N, C-alpha and C positions, 0 to 999 in steps of 0.2 A: 876417325881420321877422314879427310876428304879423299875422294877418288883421285887417282893419279891423273895429272893433267887438267884437273878441274880448277877453274878460277875462283878463288875464295878471297874475300876481304873482310875486314872487321867493321861491323856496323857501329861499334862504339867509337872507333877512330873517325869514321865518316860523320857520325852525329856531332862529334866535337868540332870537326871542320865546318859543318853547316852552322853550328851555334856560334862559332867565333869568326867565321869567314877568313881564317888564317891558317898558316902552315901548322901541321901537327907532326911532331917528331918525338919518338921515344926510343931511347937506346936499349931498353929492355921492357917491352910492353907487359910481359908476364909479371915483372916486379914493380911496375909503375902503378902508383896508387890510383891514377886516373883510369887505368885499363885492366888491372889485375883481376877484377871481379866480372869482367865482361865475358859472357858466354862465348862470343866469337873469338876472342883472344885466347882464352883457355882451351877451347875445343880444338882450335887449329894451331895452338902452341906458337903464336906469333911472338917473335923476339924483337927484332928491330922493325920499326915502321916509320914511313915518311909519306905524308899526304899533303898536297898543295891544292888550293882552290883555283878554278878557272873563273875569273871575274871579268865581267863586261860592265863598265860604268857602275861598279860596286855591287852588281847582281851576280849571284852564283849561277853559273851555267854548266858546271861539271867539276871534275877533280882528276888529278893524277895521283896514283896510289902505288907505293912500292912497299914490300915487306920481306922479311927473311925469317924463316922458321929455324934456320941453322945457326945464326950468329947474333950476339948482342953487340951494340955499339957500331953497327955497320954504316949508318948514315951520319955524316958529319955536317957542320955548318955549310961548307962549300957545296955539298950535295943538295942541301935545301935551297941554296941560292941558285944553283944551276937548274933544278927542277922548277923553281918559281919562275925563272926566265923563260923556260920552255912553256910553262903553263900560260904565261902572259901572251906569248906568240900564238899558242894554240887557241886561246880564247878569242883573240882578234881574228884569226883565220876562220874559226867557226862562225863568228858574228858576220864576217864578210860573206861567207857561204850562205848563211840564212837570209841575208839581205838580197843576195842575187837570185835566190830560189823563188 
């Protein structure tokens, strides 16, 4: 188990996000054939997961990642849409910051 308060995320989920440049959502990552064999999902017992890319002109600049080790089915379509909207604004803000720096 991870130390209390330590930030842990699934490498398998992030790899899928990088490979597809799209939203990754699983209602039960431990039972999902895409992630059930992932060391990071199994070790940290990740149940629900939602990750969205930060894209600027089609280029990946980061990601927003949420997971739950307590519940399956936590993230719904509306959650993915909301997080995608936040990610779009965040990506633009980061791009503007980089240009100004």
